[in-house]
MIDOFI-751599 format. One record per residue (C-alpha): y, z negated, x negated; residue number from 1; residue in one letter. Coordinates in Angstrom, 1 decimal, decimal comma. Example, Ala and Ser with C-alpha at 12.3 -4.5 7.8 and 13.67 -1.06 7.14 Angstrom:
2
<pt yy="-4,5" zz="-7,8" xx="-12,3" i="1" aa="A"/>
<pt yy="-1,1" zz="-7,1" xx="-13,7" i="2" aa="S"/>
REM end
This chain:
248
<pt yy="8,0" zz="-12,1" xx="-5,1" i="1" aa="M"/>
<pt yy="9,4" zz="-8,9" xx="-4,0" i="2" aa="N"/>
<pt yy="7,3" zz="-6,7" xx="-2,4" i="3" aa="I"/>
<pt yy="8,6" zz="-3,3" xx="-1,2" i="4" aa="T"/>
<pt yy="7,7" zz="-1,7" xx="1,9" i="5" aa="I"/>
<pt yy="8,0" zz="1,9" xx="2,4" i="6" aa="K"/>
<pt yy="9,3" zz="4,1" xx="4,5" i="7" aa="N"/>
<pt yy="8,4" zz="7,6" xx="5,6" i="8" aa="K"/>
<pt yy="10,5" zz="9,8" xx="3,0" i="9" aa="E"/>
<pt yy="8,9" zz="7,4" xx="0,1" i="10" aa="E"/>
<pt yy="5,8" zz="7,9" xx="1,2" i="11" aa="I"/>
<pt yy="6,0" zz="11,4" xx="0,7" i="12" aa="E"/>
<pt yy="7,2" zz="11,1" xx="-2,6" i="13" aa="K"/>
<pt yy="4,1" zz="8,8" xx="-3,8" i="14" aa="M"/>
<pt yy="1,4" zz="11,5" xx="-1,8" i="15" aa="R"/>
<pt yy="2,5" zz="14,3" xx="-4,1" i="16" aa="I"/>
<pt yy="2,6" zz="12,1" xx="-7,3" i="17" aa="A"/>
<pt yy="-0,8" zz="11,0" xx="-6,0" i="18" aa="G"/>
<pt yy="-2,1" zz="14,5" xx="-5,6" i="19" aa="K"/>
<pt yy="-0,5" zz="15,5" xx="-9,0" i="20" aa="I"/>
<pt yy="-2,3" zz="12,5" xx="-10,5" i="21" aa="L"/>
<pt yy="-6,1" zz="13,8" xx="-8,7" i="22" aa="K"/>
<pt yy="-5,5" zz="17,3" xx="-10,3" i="23" aa="Q"/>
<pt yy="-4,8" zz="15,6" xx="-13,6" i="24" aa="T"/>
<pt yy="-7,9" zz="14,2" xx="-13,4" i="25" aa="L"/>
<pt yy="-9,9" zz="16,9" xx="-12,4" i="26" aa="D"/>
<pt yy="-9,1" zz="18,3" xx="-15,3" i="27" aa="L"/>
<pt yy="-9,8" zz="16,0" xx="-17,8" i="28" aa="I"/>
<pt yy="-13,1" zz="15,7" xx="-16,1" i="29" aa="E"/>
<pt yy="-14,3" zz="19,1" xx="-16,5" i="30" aa="S"/>
<pt yy="-13,0" zz="18,6" xx="-20,2" i="31" aa="S"/>
<pt yy="-15,3" zz="15,6" xx="-21,1" i="32" aa="I"/>
<pt yy="-17,7" zz="16,8" xx="-23,5" i="33" aa="Y"/>
<pt yy="-19,8" zz="16,0" xx="-26,6" i="34" aa="P"/>
<pt yy="-17,3" zz="16,6" xx="-29,6" i="35" aa="G"/>
<pt yy="-14,2" zz="16,5" xx="-27,5" i="36" aa="Q"/>
<pt yy="-10,8" zz="14,3" xx="-28,5" i="37" aa="T"/>
<pt yy="-9,1" zz="11,9" xx="-26,5" i="38" aa="T"/>
<pt yy="-5,7" zz="13,3" xx="-28,1" i="39" aa="S"/>
<pt yy="-6,9" zz="16,9" xx="-27,0" i="40" aa="R"/>
<pt yy="-7,8" zz="15,2" xx="-23,4" i="41" aa="L"/>
<pt yy="-3,7" zz="13,5" xx="-23,5" i="42" aa="N"/>
<pt yy="-2,3" zz="16,9" xx="-24,6" i="43" aa="D"/>
<pt yy="-4,3" zz="18,3" xx="-21,4" i="44" aa="L"/>
<pt yy="-3,1" zz="15,9" xx="-19,2" i="45" aa="A"/>
<pt yy="0,5" zz="15,7" xx="-20,7" i="46" aa="Y"/>
<pt yy="1,0" zz="19,9" xx="-20,0" i="47" aa="Q"/>
<pt yy="-0,4" zz="19,6" xx="-16,5" i="48" aa="Y"/>
<pt yy="1,8" zz="16,8" xx="-15,1" i="49" aa="I"/>
<pt yy="4,8" zz="18,8" xx="-17,3" i="50" aa="I"/>
<pt yy="3,9" zz="21,9" xx="-15,5" i="51" aa="S"/>
<pt yy="3,7" zz="20,4" xx="-11,8" i="52" aa="Q"/>
<pt yy="7,7" zz="19,0" xx="-12,5" i="53" aa="G"/>
<pt yy="6,4" zz="15,5" xx="-12,9" i="54" aa="A"/>
<pt yy="6,8" zz="12,9" xx="-15,7" i="55" aa="Q"/>
<pt yy="3,7" zz="11,0" xx="-17,1" i="56" aa="P"/>
<pt yy="4,2" zz="7,2" xx="-16,2" i="57" aa="S"/>
<pt yy="2,5" zz="5,4" xx="-19,3" i="58" aa="F"/>
<pt yy="4,2" zz="7,8" xx="-21,6" i="59" aa="L"/>
<pt yy="6,9" zz="5,1" xx="-23,7" i="60" aa="N"/>
<pt yy="5,8" zz="2,8" xx="-21,0" i="61" aa="Y"/>
<pt yy="6,8" zz="-0,3" xx="-23,0" i="62" aa="E"/>
<pt yy="6,1" zz="1,2" xx="-26,2" i="63" aa="G"/>
<pt yy="2,4" zz="2,6" xx="-24,8" i="64" aa="F"/>
<pt yy="2,3" zz="6,1" xx="-27,1" i="65" aa="P"/>
<pt yy="0,0" zz="8,0" xx="-24,7" i="66" aa="Y"/>
<pt yy="0,0" zz="10,0" xx="-21,7" i="67" aa="T"/>
<pt yy="-3,6" zz="8,3" xx="-20,7" i="68" aa="I"/>
<pt yy="-5,3" zz="5,3" xx="-21,6" i="69" aa="C"/>
<pt yy="-8,4" zz="6,4" xx="-22,9" i="70" aa="A"/>
<pt yy="-10,9" zz="3,3" xx="-23,0" i="71" aa="S"/>
<pt yy="-14,4" zz="4,4" xx="-25,1" i="72" aa="L"/>
<pt yy="-17,5" zz="2,6" xx="-24,4" i="73" aa="N"/>
<pt yy="-17,0" zz="-1,7" xx="-24,1" i="74" aa="D"/>
<pt yy="-13,1" zz="-1,3" xx="-24,3" i="75" aa="Q"/>
<pt yy="-11,8" zz="-2,0" xx="-20,7" i="76" aa="V"/>
<pt yy="-8,6" zz="-0,9" xx="-20,6" i="77" aa="V"/>
<pt yy="-5,5" zz="0,7" xx="-22,4" i="78" aa="H"/>
<pt yy="-7,5" zz="2,2" xx="-25,2" i="79" aa="G"/>
<pt yy="-5,3" zz="4,8" xx="-27,8" i="80" aa="F"/>
<pt yy="-6,0" zz="8,1" xx="-27,7" i="81" aa="C"/>
<pt yy="-7,3" zz="9,5" xx="-31,2" i="82" aa="T"/>
<pt yy="-8,9" zz="12,3" xx="-33,0" i="83" aa="D"/>
<pt yy="-12,3" zz="10,8" xx="-33,1" i="84" aa="V"/>
<pt yy="-15,0" zz="13,2" xx="-31,6" i="85" aa="P"/>
<pt yy="-16,5" zz="11,9" xx="-28,4" i="86" aa="L"/>
<pt yy="-20,5" zz="11,3" xx="-28,4" i="87" aa="K"/>
<pt yy="-23,4" zz="11,8" xx="-26,6" i="88" aa="E"/>
<pt yy="-24,4" zz="8,8" xx="-24,4" i="89" aa="G"/>
<pt yy="-20,4" zz="7,6" xx="-24,5" i="90" aa="D"/>
<pt yy="-18,7" zz="6,4" xx="-21,0" i="91" aa="I"/>
<pt yy="-14,7" zz="6,8" xx="-21,4" i="92" aa="I"/>
<pt yy="-12,8" zz="5,6" xx="-18,6" i="93" aa="S"/>
<pt yy="-9,4" zz="7,4" xx="-18,2" i="94" aa="I"/>
<pt yy="-6,1" zz="5,6" xx="-16,4" i="95" aa="D"/>
<pt yy="-3,4" zz="8,0" xx="-16,1" i="96" aa="C"/>
<pt yy="-0,1" zz="7,8" xx="-14,0" i="97" aa="G"/>
<pt yy="2,2" zz="10,2" xx="-12,3" i="98" aa="V"/>
<pt yy="5,7" zz="9,9" xx="-11,9" i="99" aa="I"/>
<pt yy="7,2" zz="12,0" xx="-8,7" i="100" aa="W"/>
<pt yy="11,0" zz="12,1" xx="-8,5" i="101" aa="Q"/>
<pt yy="11,6" zz="8,4" xx="-8,6" i="102" aa="G"/>
<pt yy="7,8" zz="7,3" xx="-7,3" i="103" aa="Y"/>
<pt yy="4,5" zz="6,2" xx="-9,3" i="104" aa="H"/>
<pt yy="0,9" zz="6,8" xx="-8,6" i="105" aa="S"/>
<pt yy="-1,9" zz="5,3" xx="-10,6" i="106" aa="D"/>
<pt yy="-5,3" zz="5,8" xx="-11,2" i="107" aa="A"/>
<pt yy="-8,6" zz="5,6" xx="-13,2" i="108" aa="A"/>
<pt yy="-12,3" zz="6,9" xx="-13,6" i="109" aa="R"/>
<pt yy="-15,0" zz="5,9" xx="-15,6" i="110" aa="T"/>
<pt yy="-16,9" zz="9,1" xx="-17,0" i="111" aa="F"/>
<pt yy="-20,0" zz="10,0" xx="-18,6" i="112" aa="P"/>
<pt yy="-20,1" zz="11,8" xx="-21,8" i="113" aa="V"/>
<pt yy="-23,0" zz="14,3" xx="-21,6" i="114" aa="G"/>
<pt yy="-26,3" zz="12,6" xx="-20,6" i="115" aa="T"/>
<pt yy="-25,9" zz="8,5" xx="-20,7" i="116" aa="I"/>
<pt yy="-28,4" zz="5,9" xx="-20,0" i="117" aa="S"/>
<pt yy="-28,8" zz="4,4" xx="-16,6" i="118" aa="R"/>
<pt yy="-27,6" zz="1,3" xx="-17,0" i="119" aa="E"/>
<pt yy="-24,5" zz="3,0" xx="-17,9" i="120" aa="K"/>
<pt yy="-24,5" zz="5,6" xx="-14,7" i="121" aa="Q"/>
<pt yy="-25,2" zz="2,4" xx="-12,6" i="122" aa="A"/>
<pt yy="-22,6" zz="0,5" xx="-13,7" i="123" aa="L"/>
<pt yy="-19,8" zz="3,8" xx="-13,3" i="124" aa="I"/>
<pt yy="-21,2" zz="4,1" xx="-9,9" i="125" aa="E"/>
<pt yy="-20,6" zz="0,0" xx="-9,1" i="126" aa="A"/>
<pt yy="-17,6" zz="0,0" xx="-10,1" i="127" aa="T"/>
<pt yy="-16,5" zz="2,8" xx="-7,9" i="128" aa="K"/>
<pt yy="-18,0" zz="1,6" xx="-4,9" i="129" aa="Q"/>
<pt yy="-16,6" zz="-2,1" xx="-5,2" i="130" aa="S"/>
<pt yy="-13,5" zz="-0,2" xx="-5,0" i="131" aa="F"/>
<pt yy="-14,4" zz="1,3" xx="-1,4" i="132" aa="F"/>
<pt yy="-15,9" zz="-2,1" xx="-0,6" i="133" aa="E"/>
<pt yy="-13,0" zz="-3,9" xx="-1,4" i="134" aa="G"/>
<pt yy="-10,7" zz="-1,5" xx="1,1" i="135" aa="I"/>
<pt yy="-13,7" zz="-1,2" xx="3,7" i="136" aa="K"/>
<pt yy="-12,0" zz="-3,1" xx="7,3" i="137" aa="D"/>
<pt yy="-8,9" zz="-3,5" xx="5,4" i="138" aa="I"/>
<pt yy="-5,2" zz="-2,3" xx="7,4" i="139" aa="K"/>
<pt yy="-2,3" zz="-4,2" xx="8,2" i="140" aa="A"/>
<pt yy="-2,4" zz="-8,0" xx="9,6" i="141" aa="G"/>
<pt yy="-5,4" zz="-8,5" xx="7,0" i="142" aa="C"/>
<pt yy="-5,1" zz="-11,2" xx="3,6" i="143" aa="K"/>
<pt yy="-4,9" zz="-9,6" xx="0,6" i="144" aa="L"/>
<pt yy="-7,6" zz="-11,8" xx="-1,0" i="145" aa="G"/>
<pt yy="-10,3" zz="-10,2" xx="1,4" i="146" aa="N"/>
<pt yy="-10,2" zz="-6,9" xx="-0,8" i="147" aa="I"/>
<pt yy="-10,3" zz="-9,1" xx="-4,4" i="148" aa="S"/>
<pt yy="-13,2" zz="-11,3" xx="-2,2" i="149" aa="H"/>
<pt yy="-15,2" zz="-8,1" xx="-1,7" i="150" aa="K"/>
<pt yy="-14,9" zz="-6,6" xx="-4,9" i="151" aa="I"/>
<pt yy="-15,8" zz="-9,4" xx="-6,4" i="152" aa="Q"/>
<pt yy="-19,2" zz="-10,5" xx="-4,5" i="153" aa="V"/>
<pt yy="-20,4" zz="-6,6" xx="-4,6" i="154" aa="Y"/>
<pt yy="-20,2" zz="-6,5" xx="-8,4" i="155" aa="L"/>
<pt yy="-21,5" zz="-10,0" xx="-9,0" i="156" aa="E"/>
<pt yy="-24,1" zz="-9,9" xx="-6,5" i="157" aa="E"/>
<pt yy="-25,3" zz="-6,7" xx="-8,9" i="158" aa="R"/>
<pt yy="-25,4" zz="-8,6" xx="-12,3" i="159" aa="G"/>
<pt yy="-21,9" zz="-7,5" xx="-13,7" i="160" aa="Y"/>
<pt yy="-19,2" zz="-9,4" xx="-15,4" i="161" aa="G"/>
<pt yy="-15,8" zz="-8,9" xx="-13,0" i="162" aa="V"/>
<pt yy="-13,3" zz="-9,0" xx="-15,9" i="163" aa="V"/>
<pt yy="-10,3" zz="-11,4" xx="-14,3" i="164" aa="R"/>
<pt yy="-7,4" zz="-11,4" xx="-17,2" i="165" aa="E"/>
<pt yy="-6,2" zz="-8,0" xx="-16,0" i="166" aa="L"/>
<pt yy="-5,3" zz="-6,8" xx="-12,3" i="167" aa="T"/>
<pt yy="-4,0" zz="-4,4" xx="-9,7" i="168" aa="G"/>
<pt yy="-0,7" zz="-4,0" xx="-8,9" i="169" aa="H"/>
<pt yy="1,9" zz="-3,5" xx="-6,1" i="170" aa="G"/>
<pt yy="3,3" zz="0,2" xx="-7,3" i="171" aa="I"/>
<pt yy="6,6" zz="2,2" xx="-6,5" i="172" aa="G"/>
<pt yy="9,2" zz="3,1" xx="-8,1" i="173" aa="T"/>
<pt yy="8,3" zz="0,9" xx="-10,8" i="174" aa="N"/>
<pt yy="4,7" zz="1,6" xx="-12,0" i="175" aa="L"/>
<pt yy="3,9" zz="-2,3" xx="-11,6" i="176" aa="H"/>
<pt yy="5,5" zz="-4,3" xx="-8,7" i="177" aa="E"/>
<pt yy="4,5" zz="-7,6" xx="-6,5" i="178" aa="D"/>
<pt yy="1,7" zz="-8,2" xx="-5,4" i="179" aa="P"/>
<pt yy="-0,9" zz="-8,6" xx="-8,1" i="180" aa="Y"/>
<pt yy="-4,5" zz="-7,8" xx="-6,9" i="181" aa="V"/>
<pt yy="-7,1" zz="-9,8" xx="-8,3" i="182" aa="P"/>
<pt yy="-10,7" zz="-8,1" xx="-8,4" i="183" aa="N"/>
<pt yy="-12,3" zz="-11,8" xx="-7,7" i="184" aa="Y"/>
<pt yy="-10,8" zz="-14,2" xx="-5,3" i="185" aa="G"/>
<pt yy="-11,5" zz="-16,0" xx="-1,5" i="186" aa="K"/>
<pt yy="-12,0" zz="-14,6" xx="1,8" i="187" aa="Y"/>
<pt yy="-8,9" zz="-14,8" xx="3,9" i="188" aa="N"/>
<pt yy="-6,5" zz="-16,2" xx="1,2" i="189" aa="S"/>
<pt yy="-3,1" zz="-14,4" xx="-0,2" i="190" aa="G"/>
<pt yy="-0,6" zz="-12,8" xx="1,4" i="191" aa="I"/>
<pt yy="-0,6" zz="-10,6" xx="4,9" i="192" aa="V"/>
<pt yy="-0,9" zz="-7,1" xx="4,1" i="193" aa="L"/>
<pt yy="2,5" zz="-4,9" xx="5,6" i="194" aa="S"/>
<pt yy="2,3" zz="-1,4" xx="6,9" i="195" aa="E"/>
<pt yy="3,7" zz="0,5" xx="4,2" i="196" aa="G"/>
<pt yy="3,0" zz="-1,4" xx="1,4" i="197" aa="M"/>
<pt yy="1,6" zz="0,5" xx="-1,3" i="198" aa="T"/>
<pt yy="-0,9" zz="-1,1" xx="-3,9" i="199" aa="L"/>
<pt yy="-3,3" zz="0,4" xx="-6,8" i="200" aa="A"/>
<pt yy="-6,4" zz="-1,4" xx="-6,6" i="201" aa="I"/>
<pt yy="-8,8" zz="-1,3" xx="-9,5" i="202" aa="E"/>
<pt yy="-12,1" zz="-2,7" xx="-10,2" i="203" aa="P"/>
<pt yy="-13,0" zz="-3,6" xx="-13,9" i="204" aa="M"/>
<pt yy="-16,4" zz="-4,5" xx="-14,7" i="205" aa="S"/>
<pt yy="-18,8" zz="-4,8" xx="-17,5" i="206" aa="T"/>
<pt yy="-22,8" zz="-5,2" xx="-18,0" i="207" aa="L"/>
<pt yy="-22,7" zz="-7,8" xx="-20,1" i="208" aa="G"/>
<pt yy="-20,3" zz="-11,3" xx="-19,7" i="209" aa="K"/>
<pt yy="-16,7" zz="-10,3" xx="-18,5" i="210" aa="R"/>
<pt yy="-15,0" zz="-12,5" xx="-21,4" i="211" aa="D"/>
<pt yy="-12,5" zz="-10,3" xx="-23,2" i="212" aa="V"/>
<pt yy="-10,2" zz="-10,3" xx="-25,9" i="213" aa="F"/>
<pt yy="-7,1" zz="-7,5" xx="-27,0" i="214" aa="L"/>
<pt yy="-7,5" zz="-5,4" xx="-29,8" i="215" aa="E"/>
<pt yy="-5,1" zz="-5,6" xx="-33,1" i="216" aa="D"/>
<pt yy="-2,8" zz="-3,0" xx="-31,7" i="217" aa="N"/>
<pt yy="-1,5" zz="-5,6" xx="-28,8" i="218" aa="D"/>
<pt yy="-2,4" zz="-3,0" xx="-26,0" i="219" aa="W"/>
<pt yy="-6,5" zz="-2,4" xx="-26,1" i="220" aa="T"/>
<pt yy="-8,6" zz="-5,2" xx="-24,1" i="221" aa="V"/>
<pt yy="-12,7" zz="-4,7" xx="-25,5" i="222" aa="T"/>
<pt yy="-15,2" zz="-6,9" xx="-23,8" i="223" aa="T"/>
<pt yy="-16,3" zz="-10,0" xx="-26,2" i="224" aa="W"/>
<pt yy="-20,1" zz="-8,7" xx="-26,6" i="225" aa="D"/>
<pt yy="-19,6" zz="-5,5" xx="-26,9" i="226" aa="G"/>
<pt yy="-21,3" zz="-4,6" xx="-23,8" i="227" aa="K"/>
<pt yy="-19,8" zz="-1,0" xx="-21,8" i="228" aa="P"/>
<pt yy="-17,2" zz="-1,9" xx="-19,1" i="229" aa="S"/>
<pt yy="-16,4" zz="0,5" xx="-16,3" i="230" aa="A"/>
<pt yy="-13,2" zz="1,4" xx="-14,7" i="231" aa="H"/>
<pt yy="-12,3" zz="2,8" xx="-11,0" i="232" aa="Y"/>
<pt yy="-8,4" zz="2,8" xx="-9,8" i="233" aa="E"/>
<pt yy="-6,8" zz="4,5" xx="-6,9" i="234" aa="N"/>
<pt yy="-3,2" zz="4,1" xx="-5,2" i="235" aa="T"/>
<pt yy="-3,4" zz="3,1" xx="-1,7" i="236" aa="V"/>
<pt yy="-1,1" zz="2,9" xx="1,3" i="237" aa="L"/>
<pt yy="-1,9" zz="0,0" xx="3,9" i="238" aa="I"/>
<pt yy="-0,9" zz="1,5" xx="7,2" i="239" aa="T"/>
<pt yy="-1,7" zz="0,0" xx="10,9" i="240" aa="K"/>
<pt yy="-5,2" zz="0,9" xx="11,0" i="241" aa="D"/>
<pt yy="-6,6" zz="1,2" xx="7,7" i="242" aa="G"/>
<pt yy="-5,7" zz="2,3" xx="4,3" i="243" aa="V"/>
<pt yy="-4,7" zz="5,9" xx="3,4" i="244" aa="E"/>
<pt yy="-5,8" zz="6,8" xx="-0,5" i="245" aa="I"/>
<pt yy="-3,4" zz="8,5" xx="-2,0" i="246" aa="L"/>
<pt yy="-5,0" zz="9,7" xx="-5,3" i="247" aa="T"/>
<pt yy="-7,9" zz="11,3" xx="-3,7" i="248" aa="L"/>
REM end
């Protein structure tokens, strides 16, 4: 396992990448409404990131053809952008990354399209809150498994499925670095977290069973039972006293 510890200059570059990404996601959120298309959202994200002197992390990453992943309803991650209009009651997960002077940020949000059902809203809120539960009391010297365990317990206690085939990850000069950060696991297990580590922590949960499959495009992951899924992610820095969220 090759885990990189970032110095002050590297951390500052990741802070800037995180700030640009946060602004990009804010722009997308304000542009989501019934009738909007994910192709248009993708264009908005690309144009904004480029306007800030940065580059999209995802575009052409291992052949991925978009700036954003736009995952609709039962799609968990890596949804393709299309010209199909969004509908009232949909939920959409937007995952995006930004490169600033060679350093990446990575974050995801699930947004409502117009008015959505109470159960979809509760799923979105629980998935977001599970991230904050996961990083609660985390600092240098803690075990990585504490994050995974807290996310799993929070979601499963509320009856949600926790996707196991996909994980969070280290991040830095590469979009995906060691270590993997599962959304399930045992407390006080795994590697010891060190000051200067940067992680992308990303709970993915479902309104039904946790089982998923890979669509024919070899990218998009979708729930087997067709139930909605939500995704929430931030890039974080492990510090001596806690966690700094770089994408908020």
